[in-house]
N, C-alpha and C positions, 0 to 999 in steps of 0.2 A: 505494499500499501503504499501512498506517494504522499507529500500534502497539495496540497490544493490552496488555490486562492480563495474558495468558498469557503474551507473550515477555519482561515484567519481572519474575514472578513467578519463571519459566522463569532467565533471566538471575540474578536474586539468590541463587538455590539455587545454584547453579553456581559464582559469584565464592565463597558463604559455605562451601561445598565444596570447591570447588577440582577437583573430577574429576566430569564430566559425567552418566559411570555409578553415581556415588554422591546423586547431585542427583536424578538418576530414580528410584533406587530411593524418595528421602524425599518424591518426589515425588507416586510411587506411579502413575508414567506410563511409555512405552518410552524409551528410550536415544536412539534417532532422533527422538522427539517434541521431548526438548530441544536436539539437535541441532542439525535444523529451527527452531526457533525464532530460535536463538542467531544463527544464519547466515543468518536474513531479515532480524533486529535489529541486526547487524554491515551489509549490504546498503544497508539502509534510512538507517545513519546513515555510511555511504560509510566507515569504518573497523575495525580488529581490535579488539574489545572484550576479547579473553583470545590470551594469548600459549601455546602448546598442545606440550606437552613426553611425554615415555615416562612424568613424574612424576604428569602431571595439568594442570592450568589454572593460568595465573597471570593477572592484570588487566594489562592495561598500561596507558597514561597515562588516555588515552581511556576504560579500561574504567573507574576509579576516577573519576573523573570524573563518566560515567554512573550509576555504582553510586551516588554520592549521590543523585544526580537521583531514580534508582529507589527509592530509601528514601521521599524527598516525596512520589513520587507514589502506594505503597501508605499511607505515613501520609495520606494526604488520602483516597484510596480508604475505608480503615479509619473514617478520622474522620467521611463523610458514611453512612458503612454505620451507624454506630453514635450517629451525633447522631439527637437527636429530633424527629421533624417537629411541625409542629402539627395538632392538630386542627381538620379543614376537613370539617365539617357541612353537608350543602346546607340553606337554609333558605328561606321564602321561600311561595310559594304555588305551587300545581302544578297546571295544570287537564288536564285526560283529556277526550278527546269518543271515543265509541264507541257502539255498542247497547247495551241495558241489560245484554241475553245472552250478549255477549263483553266486554264488564268486569263484570261479576255472578259468571262462570263464572273468570277469568283472574285479576284485582287483586287475591282476595283469598289466592290461592295467593302473590303477591310481596311481599305489605306482611307486616310484622314480626311 
């Protein structure tokens, strides 16, 4: 099993809000989806990230440590998605071979 951004986002929302039900509302998903993601994450990490109680959820020491890492992960993803990419354009010569009829029919529709 590998870590997913979904798990990280659900974990962060739950850690910030303190309740799975409210995190689910905030994320506009089902409570069971948040619960499943957090359980998968805890299983993968081999430790509990939250102390669960009737009043809500609070982070364990491992949870606080992972929350800091989760913020770094999400910032890195946001930076990657928001940073400009170089404008890479094809250059050079493209040679096509084919019958005159086929190229004459299809090629003009594909060129800008």
